[in-house]
KEPATI-96755 format. One record per residue (C-alpha): residue number from 1; residue in one letter; x negated, y negated, z. Coordinates in steps of 0.1 Angstrom, whole numbers, plus 5000, padded with zeros to 4 digits. Layout:
BEGIN
pos, code, c1, c2, c3
NUM, A, X, Y, Z;
...
# end
This chain:
BEGIN
pos, code, c1, c2, c3
1, M, 8296, 8872, 0531;
2, K, 8304, 8836, 0539;
3, K, 8341, 8844, 0541;
4, A, 8334, 8873, 0565;
5, I, 8314, 8850, 0588;
6, I, 8342, 8824, 0587;
7, L, 8367, 8851, 0596;
8, I, 8346, 8863, 0625;
9, L, 8343, 8827, 0638;
10, I, 8381, 8822, 0635;
11, I, 8388, 8855, 0654;
12, A, 8363, 8845, 0681;
13, C, 8379, 8811, 0685;
14, V, 8414, 8825, 0686;
15, S, 8403, 8851, 0711;
16, G, 8388, 8824, 0733;
17, L, 8419, 8804, 0732;
18, V, 8441, 8834, 0741;
19, Y, 8418, 8843, 0770;
20, S, 8418, 8807, 0782;
21, G, 8456, 8805, 0779;
22, I, 8460, 8837, 0800;
23, Y, 8435, 8824, 0826;
24, I, 8454, 8791, 0829;
25, V, 8488, 8809, 0832;
26, L, 8474, 8832, 0860;
27, W, 8458, 8803, 0878;
28, I, 8491, 8783, 0878;
29, K, 8509, 8814, 0890;
30, D, 8485, 8819, 0919;
31, N, 8486, 8782, 0926;
32, N, 8524, 8782, 0929;
33, K, 8525, 8813, 0950;
34, T, 8498, 8800, 0974;
35, N, 8516, 8767, 0978;
36, E, 8549, 8784, 0985;
37, Q, 8533, 8807, 1011;
38, I, 8515, 8778, 1028;
39, E, 8548, 8759, 1030;
40, N, 8566, 8790, 1043;
41, V, 8541, 8796, 1070;
42, Q, 8538, 8760, 1081;
43, N, 8576, 8757, 1083;
44, K, 8581, 8790, 1103;
45, V, 8553, 8788, 1128;
46, K, 8554, 8764, 1157;
47, V, 8521, 8745, 1160;
48, E, 8516, 8718, 1186;
49, E, 8488, 8698, 1203;
50, K, 8482, 8705, 1239;
51, D, 8464, 8686, 1267;
52, D, 8438, 8702, 1289;
53, S, 8450, 8723, 1319;
54, E, 8435, 8739, 1349;
55, D, 8425, 8768, 1326;
56, T, 8403, 8745, 1304;
57, V, 8367, 8755, 1303;
58, I, 8342, 8727, 1294;
59, I, 8313, 8740, 1274;
60, D, 8295, 8708, 1266;
61, E, 8300, 8681, 1292;
62, D, 8281, 8656, 1270;
63, S, 8303, 8659, 1240;
64, N, 8321, 8627, 1229;
65, Y, 8352, 8647, 1219;
66, L, 8363, 8662, 1252;
67, D, 8394, 8640, 1251;
68, S, 8406, 8657, 1219;
69, K, 8437, 8679, 1223;
70, F, 8438, 8716, 1217;
71, L, 8458, 8732, 1190;
72, N, 8484, 8756, 1204;
73, V, 8500, 8781, 1181;
74, S, 8527, 8808, 1186;
75, F, 8516, 8840, 1169;
76, D, 8547, 8861, 1171;
77, V, 8560, 8849, 1137;
78, L, 8525, 8851, 1122;
79, H, 8521, 8887, 1132;
80, S, 8555, 8895, 1117;
81, I, 8542, 8882, 1084;
82, N, 8508, 8899, 1086;
83, N, 8494, 8919, 1115;
84, E, 8459, 8910, 1105;
85, V, 8463, 8873, 1113;
86, V, 8438, 8864, 1141;
87, G, 8438, 8827, 1143;
88, W, 8448, 8792, 1130;
89, I, 8423, 8766, 1119;
90, Y, 8428, 8728, 1115;
91, I, 8403, 8703, 1103;
92, P, 8413, 8666, 1103;
93, G, 8410, 8647, 1071;
94, T, 8416, 8678, 1050;
95, K, 8445, 8700, 1040;
96, I, 8431, 8728, 1061;
97, D, 8459, 8737, 1085;
98, Y, 8463, 8775, 1080;
99, P, 8464, 8808, 1097;
100, F, 8434, 8830, 1090;
101, V, 8431, 8867, 1088;
102, K, 8406, 8895, 1093;
103, H, 8403, 8928, 1074;
104, S, 8379, 8958, 1077;
105, D, 8357, 8942, 1050;
106, N, 8350, 8908, 1035;
107, K, 8364, 8916, 1001;
108, F, 8401, 8923, 1005;
109, Y, 8412, 8887, 1011;
110, L, 8391, 8873, 0983;
111, N, 8420, 8884, 0960;
112, H, 8449, 8890, 0984;
113, S, 8473, 8865, 1000;
114, I, 8485, 8863, 1035;
115, D, 8513, 8888, 1027;
116, K, 8487, 8913, 1015;
117, T, 8499, 8910, 0979;
118, Y, 8474, 8904, 0951;
119, S, 8464, 8868, 0944;
120, G, 8434, 8853, 0928;
121, A, 8436, 8824, 0953;
122, G, 8430, 8848, 0982;
123, W, 8434, 8836, 1017;
124, V, 8413, 8822, 1046;
125, F, 8396, 8850, 1064;
126, M, 8372, 8856, 1092;
127, D, 8341, 8878, 1088;
128, Y, 8350, 8914, 1097;
129, R, 8320, 8916, 1121;
130, N, 8334, 8888, 1143;
131, N, 8358, 8890, 1172;
132, I, 8380, 8860, 1178;
133, S, 8386, 8870, 1214;
134, N, 8349, 8874, 1222;
135, L, 8330, 8849, 1201;
136, D, 8296, 8858, 1187;
137, Q, 8268, 8833, 1184;
138, N, 8280, 8826, 1149;
139, T, 8316, 8831, 1139;
140, I, 8321, 8828, 1101;
141, I, 8353, 8819, 1082;
142, Y, 8355, 8820, 1044;
143, A, 8379, 8809, 1017;
144, H, 8379, 8800, 0981;
145, G, 8373, 8763, 0972;
146, R, 8404, 8759, 0951;
147, I, 8404, 8729, 0927;
148, D, 8440, 8721, 0937;
149, G, 8428, 8716, 0973;
150, T, 8444, 8747, 0988;
151, M, 8425, 8772, 1009;
152, F, 8391, 8755, 1015;
153, G, 8394, 8733, 0984;
154, S, 8398, 8702, 1005;
155, L, 8367, 8710, 1026;
156, R, 8349, 8689, 1000;
157, N, 8364, 8659, 1017;
158, V, 8336, 8663, 1044;
159, L, 8311, 8651, 1018;
160, E, 8329, 8618, 1013;
161, K, 8320, 8585, 1030;
162, K, 8356, 8579, 1040;
163, W, 8358, 8612, 1058;
164, L, 8324, 8608, 1075;
165, D, 8332, 8572, 1086;
166, N, 8361, 8585, 1107;
167, K, 8344, 8603, 1136;
168, D, 8377, 8617, 1148;
169, N, 8374, 8641, 1118;
170, Y, 8344, 8658, 1135;
171, V, 8366, 8679, 1157;
172, L, 8375, 8713, 1144;
173, K, 8404, 8731, 1161;
174, I, 8411, 8769, 1162;
175, S, 8438, 8787, 1180;
176, S, 8440, 8825, 1185;
177, R, 8466, 8846, 1203;
178, D, 8444, 8846, 1234;
179, T, 8424, 8814, 1234;
180, N, 8424, 8778, 1220;
181, Y, 8390, 8765, 1209;
182, L, 8376, 8730, 1202;
183, F, 8345, 8727, 1181;
184, E, 8323, 8697, 1172;
185, I, 8309, 8695, 1137;
186, F, 8271, 8691, 1136;
187, S, 8260, 8701, 1101;
188, I, 8273, 8698, 1065;
189, Y, 8255, 8708, 1033;
190, H, 8258, 8725, 1000;
191, I, 8231, 8749, 0989;
192, K, 8222, 8776, 0963;
193, S, 8240, 8808, 0972;
194, T, 8222, 8825, 1001;
195, T, 8230, 8847, 1030;
196, D, 8206, 8832, 1055;
197, Y, 8234, 8814, 1074;
198, L, 8256, 8845, 1077;
199, T, 8240, 8864, 1106;
200, I, 8265, 8866, 1135;
201, N, 8241, 8874, 1164;
202, Y, 8203, 8871, 1168;
203, D, 8178, 8895, 1185;
204, S, 8161, 8868, 1205;
205, D, 8166, 8832, 1217;
206, D, 8137, 8821, 1195;
207, D, 8153, 8835, 1164;
208, Y, 8186, 8818, 1172;
209, L, 8169, 8785, 1178;
210, K, 8151, 8787, 1145;
211, F, 8184, 8793, 1128;
212, L, 8201, 8764, 1145;
213, K, 8172, 8741, 1136;
214, M, 8173, 8753, 1099;
215, I, 8210, 8745, 1095;
216, Q, 8207, 8712, 1113;
217, D, 8178, 8702, 1090;
218, R, 8199, 8711, 1060;
219, S, 8227, 8687, 1069;
220, F, 8229, 8657, 1046;
221, Q, 8246, 8638, 1074;
222, K, 8227, 8634, 1107;
223, F, 8251, 8640, 1136;
224, D, 8244, 8629, 1172;
225, T, 8250, 8664, 1184;
226, S, 8225, 8686, 1202;
227, V, 8228, 8724, 1198;
228, G, 8210, 8749, 1220;
229, V, 8205, 8786, 1226;
230, L, 8236, 8789, 1248;
231, D, 8259, 8773, 1222;
232, K, 8283, 8793, 1201;
233, I, 8291, 8780, 1167;
234, V, 8317, 8785, 1139;
235, T, 8306, 8784, 1102;
236, L, 8329, 8776, 1073;
237, S, 8317, 8788, 1039;
238, T, 8332, 8782, 1005;
239, C, 8322, 8778, 0969;
240, Y, 8308, 8744, 0958;
241, S, 8300, 8755, 0923;
242, S, 8294, 8787, 0904;
243, S, 8260, 8790, 0920;
244, E, 8263, 8769, 0952;
245, K, 8281, 8772, 0986;
246, L, 8295, 8744, 1007;
247, V, 8289, 8750, 1044;
248, V, 8301, 8734, 1076;
249, H, 8289, 8743, 1111;
250, A, 8305, 8733, 1144;
251, K, 8297, 8741, 1180;
252, L, 8321, 8751, 1207;
253, I, 8327, 8723, 1232;
254, K, 8357, 8735, 1252;
255, S, 8383, 8763, 1254;
256, E, 8414, 8775, 1272;
257, K, 8438, 8803, 1272;
258, N, 8467, 8801, 1247;
259, N, 8498, 8799, 1269;
260, W, 8526, 8809, 1244;
# end
């Protein structure tokens, strides 16, 4: 009996080691593939900063970040890689400098890369309910929080004092084929997994204001940024742990047409 128990324990340990080994090999494979694709995209696609023009629309005249330049991206090469690419996102002080995609659901890009092949690393994607050309009250962008810092892995930087002390980091830039957007970050938090920040439009102004107050109150960092019923926001959502999400909210402060 004792020998049988020992044998079972040995088999269990060996099985665990084999499973762990397979998981590590697959993770490394996904990691290498993701880094290769990021490098490939960033090398092929022309991305530049651009000053305001006569087409610039100021949304928040009181923002301290109106002097920040737009991100301007050429989408011809991106669409030759994947016709579901809808935008490019850049966040200072992180590695986030990627195109993002949109599918007919929020599941596909959890385990598919930008070339639509299978990958456990997934890719950065916009909520299928949103429209990048006609922003909803809440535009949501997701990605895995990879421990190597790819996808939204480096979004954890926003929790660090060094990142927070540099207020130039508070500007989030998005470029689409039609429009370039500039957003100002106003809330950062991690929270037990919930869907209460994932509504894209609200039935009434009161409901929207309650939502905005909720996400501002959650922020561990108090930002000198007012947010009101006329504002449109972008929400970034990723894993913080197995049971928590890391969430960043930013409001639109100015926009202009993409002139590529």
